[in-house]
C-alpha positions as CSV (number, residue, x, y, z in Angstrom):
1,M,148.1,0.5,80.8
2,K,148.7,2.3,84.1
3,R,151.2,4.6,82.4
4,F,148.7,5.4,79.7
5,S,146.0,6.3,82.2
6,L,148.4,8.3,84.3
7,F,149.5,10.2,81.1
8,F,145.8,10.8,80.2
9,I,145.0,12.2,83.6
10,L,148.0,14.5,83.5
11,I,147.1,15.9,80.1
12,F,143.4,16.3,81.2
13,T,144.5,18.2,84.3
14,F,146.8,20.5,82.3
15,I,144.1,21.3,79.7
16,S,141.5,22.1,82.4
17,C,143.8,24.4,84.3
18,N,144.7,26.2,81.1
19,E,141.0,26.9,80.4
20,T,140.6,28.3,83.9
21,K,143.4,30.8,83.2
22,K,141.7,31.8,79.9
23,E,138.4,32.5,81.8
24,A,140.2,34.5,84.4
25,V,141.9,36.6,81.7
26,K,138.5,37.2,80.0
27,E,137.0,38.4,83.3
28,E,139.9,40.7,83.8
29,L,139.5,42.3,80.4
30,V,135.8,42.9,81.0
31,A,136.6,44.5,84.4
32,S,139.3,46.7,82.7
33,K,136.9,48.0,80.0
34,I,135.3,50.4,82.5
35,T,138.0,53.1,82.3
36,F,136.1,56.3,82.7
37,N,135.7,57.9,86.2
38,A,133.8,61.2,86.1
39,K,134.9,62.0,89.7
40,K,138.4,62.6,88.3
41,L,137.3,65.3,85.9
42,P,138.1,69.0,86.7
43,K,135.3,71.0,88.3
44,K,133.4,73.5,86.1
45,N,134.3,77.2,86.6
46,K,131.5,79.4,88.0
47,L,130.1,82.2,85.9
48,D,129.8,85.8,87.0
49,P,126.2,86.9,87.9
50,K,126.5,89.5,85.1
51,V,127.1,86.7,82.6
52,V,124.4,84.4,83.9
53,T,121.7,87.1,83.3
54,V,122.7,87.3,79.6
55,L,123.2,83.6,79.0
56,E,119.9,82.5,80.6
57,N,118.2,83.7,77.5
58,W,120.5,81.9,75.1
59,Q,118.8,78.5,74.7
60,E,121.5,76.9,72.6
61,Y,124.1,77.7,75.3
62,K,121.9,76.2,77.9
63,N,121.5,73.0,75.9
64,F,125.3,72.9,75.4
65,N,125.9,73.4,79.1
66,T,123.4,70.6,79.9
67,A,125.3,68.3,77.5
68,I,128.6,69.0,79.2
69,D,126.9,68.3,82.6
70,G,126.3,64.8,81.2
71,M,130.1,64.2,81.3
72,Y,129.9,64.2,85.1
73,K,127.0,61.8,85.1
74,A,128.6,59.2,82.8
75,E,129.3,55.9,84.7
76,N,131.1,54.0,81.9
77,D,132.5,54.3,78.4
78,E,129.1,53.7,76.7
79,D,127.5,56.5,78.7
80,L,130.4,58.7,77.8
81,R,130.1,57.9,74.1
82,L,126.4,58.9,74.1
83,T,127.2,62.0,76.0
84,L,129.9,63.0,73.6
85,D,127.4,62.6,70.7
86,Q,125.1,64.9,72.5
87,I,127.9,67.5,73.1
88,I,128.8,67.4,69.4
89,E,125.2,68.0,68.4
90,A,124.7,70.8,70.9
91,Q,128.0,72.4,69.9
92,K,127.0,72.4,66.2
93,K,123.7,74.1,67.2
94,L,125.5,76.6,69.4
95,E,127.9,77.5,66.5
96,A,125.0,78.1,64.2
97,S,122.9,80.1,66.7
98,T,122.7,83.8,67.1
99,Y,125.2,84.9,69.8
100,P,124.2,87.6,72.3
101,E,125.6,90.9,71.2
102,E,128.1,91.1,74.1
103,Y,129.5,87.7,73.3
104,N,129.5,87.7,69.5
105,K,133.3,87.9,69.4
106,P,136.1,85.8,68.0
107,H,137.3,85.1,71.5
108,I,134.2,83.1,72.3
109,K,133.9,81.4,68.9
110,S,137.5,80.3,68.9
111,R,137.2,78.7,72.3
112,L,134.1,76.8,71.1
113,T,136.3,75.4,68.3
114,V,138.9,74.3,70.8
115,I,136.1,72.5,72.8
116,K,135.0,70.7,69.6
117,T,138.6,69.6,68.9
118,Y,139.0,68.1,72.4
119,T,135.5,66.5,72.2
120,L,136.5,64.7,69.0
121,K,139.8,63.7,70.6
122,T,137.9,62.2,73.5
123,K,135.5,60.4,71.1
124,A,138.5,59.0,69.2
125,A,140.1,57.7,72.4
126,I,136.9,55.8,73.2
127,E,136.7,54.4,69.6
128,Y,140.3,53.2,69.7
129,S,140.1,51.9,73.4
130,L,142.7,54.4,74.6
131,V,142.9,56.2,78.0
132,I,139.9,58.4,78.1
133,L,140.5,60.5,81.2
134,E,143.2,62.7,79.8
135,P,141.4,63.9,76.7
136,A,138.2,64.2,78.7
137,S,140.0,66.4,81.2
138,E,141.4,68.5,78.4
139,M,137.9,69.0,77.0
140,I,136.6,70.2,80.4
141,D,139.6,72.5,80.7
142,A,138.8,73.9,77.3
143,Y,135.2,74.3,78.4
144,N,136.3,76.1,81.6
145,N,138.4,78.5,79.4
146,F,135.3,79.1,77.3
147,R,133.3,80.0,80.4
148,N,136.1,82.1,81.8
149,Q,136.2,84.1,78.6
150,F,132.5,85.1,79.3
151,N,133.7,86.4,82.7
152,I,136.6,88.3,81.2
153,I,134.4,90.0,78.6
154,A,131.7,90.9,81.3
155,N,134.3,92.3,83.7
156,N,136.2,94.2,81.0
157,T,135.5,97.9,81.6
158,L,138.0,99.2,79.1
159,D,136.4,101.0,76.2
160,T,138.3,100.0,73.0
161,N,136.8,102.9,71.1
162,L,138.7,105.3,73.3
163,I,142.0,103.6,72.7
164,L,141.5,103.4,68.9
165,Q,140.6,107.0,68.4
166,N,143.4,109.1,66.9
167,E,142.4,112.6,68.0
């Protein structure tokens, strides 16, 4: 009988220790779910004052810029998922909007398509529980290139009509 009770106590101890390990693993998984850290994202490029005066009248761009700013305010993956949905909607409205005359160029529109690509890549990383920081950083880099293109166009003083004339 003593052997039986000793055997029972050993099995009970082994089972209870195993359950503690399972609980520890679950807590670790919950802690590892928070994978996004907005502080590690690249900083946004500044716009030239010439560009700001033109863009302040373009409401769709302002909405898109505000949606991108939400990336820096996201505290976890769920916030980021909602922010990405807002960015996608704002990007669609921006594509369909009337561009200011100075910026109605393929340079700008193609960079907006690149931002859309990286936004969808970031959203896919969230959906499939992959590393989010890398595609999110690529998206912000694409956004910085988009903003930089505004600066390039505004500071371009070369008249293409003079170059293209064959006189």
